[in-house]
C-alpha positions as CSV (number, residue, x, y, z in Angstrom):
1,M,5.8,17.6,7.3
2,R,7.5,20.9,8.4
3,E,7.1,24.0,6.4
4,I,10.3,24.7,4.5
5,Q,11.2,28.3,3.6
6,A,14.2,27.6,1.3
7,K,13.5,27.8,-2.4
8,P,13.7,24.4,-4.2
9,I,16.5,23.8,-6.7
10,R,14.6,23.5,-10.0
11,A,17.0,20.9,-11.6
12,V,16.8,18.6,-8.6
13,E,13.0,19.0,-8.4
14,R,12.7,18.1,-12.1
15,S,15.0,15.1,-11.8
16,L,12.9,13.8,-8.9
17,H,9.7,14.2,-11.0
18,V,11.3,12.1,-13.7
19,L,12.3,9.3,-11.2
20,E,8.8,9.4,-9.7
21,T,7.3,8.3,-13.0
22,F,8.8,4.9,-12.5
23,T,7.1,4.4,-9.1
24,S,3.7,5.5,-10.3
25,S,3.7,3.4,-13.5
26,D,2.5,-0.2,-13.9
27,K,5.1,-0.6,-16.7
28,G,8.6,-1.9,-15.9
29,A,10.2,0.2,-18.6
30,L,9.2,3.6,-20.0
31,T,9.9,5.5,-23.3
32,L,11.0,9.1,-23.4
33,T,7.4,10.0,-24.4
34,D,6.0,8.1,-21.5
35,I,8.2,10.0,-19.0
36,A,7.6,13.4,-20.6
37,E,3.8,12.9,-20.5
38,A,3.8,11.6,-16.9
39,S,6.1,14.2,-15.5
40,G,4.7,17.2,-17.5
41,L,8.2,18.3,-18.5
42,P,9.4,19.2,-22.0
43,R,10.9,16.3,-24.0
44,S,14.2,18.1,-24.3
45,T,14.5,18.6,-20.6
46,V,13.5,15.0,-19.8
47,Y,16.1,13.7,-22.3
48,R,18.9,15.6,-20.6
49,I,17.8,14.4,-17.2
50,L,17.5,10.8,-18.5
51,C,21.1,10.9,-19.9
52,T,22.4,12.2,-16.6
53,L,20.6,9.5,-14.6
54,E,21.7,6.8,-17.1
55,R,25.4,8.0,-16.8
56,E,25.1,7.8,-13.0
57,R,23.6,4.3,-13.2
58,Y,20.2,5.3,-11.8
59,L,18.6,4.2,-15.0
60,N,19.3,1.6,-17.7
61,Y,18.6,2.3,-21.4
62,D,17.5,-0.5,-23.8
63,E,18.6,0.6,-27.3
64,T,16.5,-2.0,-29.0
65,K,13.2,-1.0,-27.4
66,E,14.2,2.6,-26.7
67,T,13.0,2.4,-23.1
68,Y,14.4,3.3,-19.7
69,S,14.2,1.2,-16.5
70,P,15.5,1.5,-12.9
71,G,19.2,0.9,-12.7
72,I,21.4,-0.6,-10.0
73,R,21.8,2.7,-8.1
74,F,18.0,3.3,-8.1
75,I,17.5,-0.3,-6.7
76,E,20.3,0.1,-4.1
77,L,18.6,3.2,-2.7
78,G,15.3,1.3,-2.3
79,V,17.0,-1.6,-0.6
80,R,18.9,0.8,1.8
81,L,15.7,2.7,2.6
82,T,13.7,-0.5,3.2
83,S,16.4,-1.9,5.5
84,S,16.5,1.3,7.5
85,L,12.8,1.2,8.3
86,D,12.2,-0.6,11.6
87,I,8.7,-1.6,10.7
88,M,10.0,-3.6,7.8
89,E,12.2,-5.6,10.1
90,A,9.4,-6.0,12.6
91,A,6.8,-7.0,10.0
92,E,8.6,-9.4,7.7
93,E,8.4,-12.6,9.8
94,P,4.7,-12.2,10.8
95,L,3.8,-11.4,7.2
96,L,5.6,-14.5,5.9
97,E,3.8,-16.5,8.6
98,L,0.5,-15.0,7.4
99,H,1.3,-15.9,3.8
100,T,2.0,-19.5,4.9
101,E,-1.1,-19.7,7.1
102,T,-3.6,-18.2,4.7
103,R,-2.0,-19.3,1.4
104,Q,-3.0,-15.9,-0.1
105,T,-1.2,-12.8,-1.3
106,I,0.1,-10.7,1.6
107,V,0.8,-6.9,1.2
108,M,1.9,-4.0,3.4
109,A,1.7,-0.3,2.6
110,L,2.9,2.9,4.3
111,G,0.9,6.2,4.1
112,D,2.3,9.4,2.6
113,E,0.8,12.8,2.2
114,E,-1.6,12.1,-0.7
115,T,-1.0,8.4,-1.6
116,I,0.1,5.1,-0.1
117,V,3.3,3.3,-1.0
118,Y,3.6,-0.5,-1.2
119,A,6.5,-1.7,1.0
120,F,5.9,-5.5,1.0
121,I,4.3,-8.0,-1.4
122,K,4.4,-11.8,-1.1
123,E,2.5,-13.6,-3.8
124,N,1.7,-17.2,-4.4
125,E,3.8,-18.8,-7.1
126,E,0.6,-19.9,-8.8
127,G,-2.8,-18.3,-9.0
128,L,-3.7,-14.7,-8.4
129,K,-1.1,-12.1,-9.2
130,F,-1.2,-8.7,-7.4
131,S,-1.4,-5.7,-9.8
132,S,0.9,-3.4,-7.8
133,K,4.6,-3.7,-7.0
134,V,6.9,-2.7,-4.1
135,G,7.5,1.0,-4.3
136,Q,4.4,1.8,-6.3
137,R,2.0,4.5,-5.2
138,R,-1.8,4.2,-5.1
139,P,-4.6,6.5,-4.0
140,Y,-5.9,6.2,-0.4
141,T,-9.2,5.1,-1.9
142,Y,-7.6,2.2,-3.8
143,G,-8.0,-1.3,-2.4
144,V,-8.1,-2.3,1.3
145,L,-4.8,-0.8,2.5
146,G,-5.5,2.8,1.7
147,I,-8.9,2.8,3.4
148,T,-7.5,0.9,6.4
149,L,-4.8,3.6,6.8
150,L,-7.2,6.5,6.2
151,A,-9.5,5.3,9.0
152,F,-6.9,6.4,11.5
153,E,-5.6,9.6,9.9
154,T,-6.4,13.1,11.1
155,E,-9.8,14.5,10.3
156,E,-8.2,17.2,8.1
157,K,-6.4,14.7,6.0
158,T,-9.4,12.4,5.7
159,D,-11.6,15.4,4.6
160,R,-9.0,16.4,2.0
161,I,-8.7,12.9,0.5
162,L,-12.4,12.3,0.3
163,K,-13.2,15.7,-1.2
164,N,-10.9,14.8,-4.1
165,G,-13.6,12.3,-5.1
166,L,-14.0,8.5,-5.2
167,S,-13.5,6.8,-8.5
168,P,-15.4,3.6,-9.4
169,R,-13.0,0.8,-10.4
170,T,-15.7,-1.9,-10.8
171,P,-19.6,-1.8,-10.7
172,Y,-19.3,-2.7,-7.0
173,T,-17.0,0.2,-5.9
174,V,-18.4,2.3,-3.1
175,I,-18.1,6.0,-4.2
176,S,-20.5,7.7,-1.8
177,E,-18.7,9.9,0.6
178,P,-21.2,9.2,3.5
179,D,-20.9,5.5,2.9
180,M,-17.1,5.8,2.9
181,R,-17.1,7.7,6.2
182,S,-19.4,5.0,7.7
183,R,-16.8,2.4,6.5
184,L,-13.9,4.3,8.1
185,A,-15.9,4.3,11.4
186,G,-16.4,0.5,11.0
187,V,-12.7,0.0,10.6
188,R,-11.9,1.9,13.8
189,E,-14.5,-0.2,15.6
190,K,-13.5,-3.7,14.4
191,G,-9.8,-3.2,13.7
192,Y,-10.0,-4.4,10.1
193,F,-11.5,-3.6,6.7
194,M,-13.0,-6.0,4.2
195,E,-13.9,-5.4,0.5
196,K,-15.1,-7.8,-2.2
197,D,-15.0,-7.2,-6.0
198,E,-14.5,-3.4,-5.5
199,T,-11.0,-3.0,-6.9
200,T,-11.0,-6.1,-9.2
201,V,-14.1,-8.2,-9.9
202,G,-13.5,-11.7,-8.4
203,V,-10.9,-10.5,-5.9
204,S,-11.4,-9.8,-2.2
205,G,-9.1,-8.1,0.4
206,I,-8.8,-7.7,4.1
207,G,-6.7,-4.9,5.7
208,A,-5.6,-4.2,9.3
209,P,-3.6,-1.2,10.7
210,I,-0.3,-1.1,12.5
211,L,-0.9,1.8,14.9
212,N,1.7,3.7,16.8
213,G,1.4,4.7,20.5
214,R,-0.7,7.8,19.5
215,G,-3.2,5.7,17.6
216,R,-1.9,6.9,14.2
217,P,-1.2,4.5,11.3
218,A,2.4,3.5,10.9
219,A,1.4,1.0,8.2
220,A,-1.4,-1.3,7.0
221,I,-1.2,-5.0,6.2
222,G,-3.5,-6.9,3.9
223,I,-4.6,-10.3,2.6
224,V,-5.7,-10.4,-1.0
225,G,-7.1,-13.4,-2.8
226,P,-9.9,-14.8,-5.0
227,S,-13.3,-14.1,-3.7
228,V,-14.3,-17.7,-4.1
229,Q,-11.6,-18.7,-1.6
230,L,-12.0,-15.9,0.9
231,R,-15.4,-16.9,2.2
232,G,-17.0,-19.0,5.0
233,T,-14.5,-20.4,7.5
234,S,-11.5,-19.4,5.3
235,L,-12.7,-15.7,5.5
236,L,-13.2,-15.9,9.3
237,F,-9.7,-17.5,9.7
238,A,-8.1,-14.8,7.6
239,Q,-9.9,-12.0,9.5
240,K,-8.8,-13.4,12.8
241,K,-5.2,-14.0,11.6
242,I,-4.7,-10.5,10.2
243,L,-5.8,-8.9,13.5
244,E,-3.4,-11.2,15.4
245,K,-0.5,-10.4,13.1
246,A,-1.2,-6.6,13.2
247,E,-1.0,-6.7,17.0
248,T,2.2,-8.8,16.8
249,I,3.9,-6.3,14.5
250,A,2.7,-3.4,16.7
251,R,4.1,-5.1,19.8
252,R,7.4,-5.7,18.1
253,M,7.6,-2.0,17.4
254,N,6.8,-1.3,21.1
255,Y,3.5,0.4,20.2
256,Q,1.3,0.0,23.2
257,G,-2.1,1.1,22.0
258,R,-5.4,0.4,23.6
259,N,-7.0,-0.3,20.2
260,Y,-5.6,-3.8,20.1
261,V,-7.0,-4.6,23.5
262,L,-10.5,-3.5,22.3
263,W,-10.1,-5.5,19.1
264,Q,-9.2,-8.7,21.0
265,K,-13.0,-9.1,21.5
266,E,-13.4,-9.2,17.7
267,V,-10.6,-11.8,17.4
268,E,-12.5,-14.0,20.0
269,R,-15.8,-13.5,18.1
270,L,-14.2,-14.5,14.8
271,A,-12.6,-17.6,16.4
272,G,-16.0,-18.6,17.9
273,S,-17.7,-18.1,14.6
274,E,-15.0,-20.2,12.8
275,E,-15.4,-23.0,15.3
276,S,-19.2,-23.1,15.0
277,Q,-18.9,-23.5,11.2
278,T,-16.4,-26.4,11.3
């Protein structure tokens, strides 16, 4: 991001902080207290901002519950942004195919400065429900997508993210920085990342990157499902398919990277292992 010399407009900055509380929260609706605590702004300031956003239809107010939720204008902006991103158009069909082929939850995220942002989620109607939602931010060290993206970021950014510390989410979460760096190297070598029970006990995930022509991550796609289902031939099939779909999306974006040529050997290995177990 370029260095901007102009001074920020404080009122706009504060309004954006208020709006960001809705993308970082697991709740669908927030109280005035929730928003004030999350944004770090005085309640009186937050109240005035909320009234303005409500008047302009960026937020809805539920008088019975005394909560605020995203309004039609907020949602419209998200839809317009999503439709303007070429990668969403290139990825949608392959991701829906991946959902049909694996019968697991399919996700995609984009990387930002300090966090990742979920851009696509397709769940099964029954069974496992994904804990995040489209537009929600998560740390790079959360789940399979952040680590998949981080493996292809600059050394400076990787150092900064890892120096912030790794938080255990389950007893199985890897929190050692050397171990994490070893994992990132493994992702670069194989083209995908696999974790089991580290974000949620009983849940596994597989992630693969969408790399641009310079080898930088444009996005990451993932398969998330019950650990009891993502094993054996089902796991091998899912690993093979996610590599194939990642290459398909990259090709649709006209990204001609040598990584996918190298990773084709891994696809062939997975296919051979899958056949030997059937």
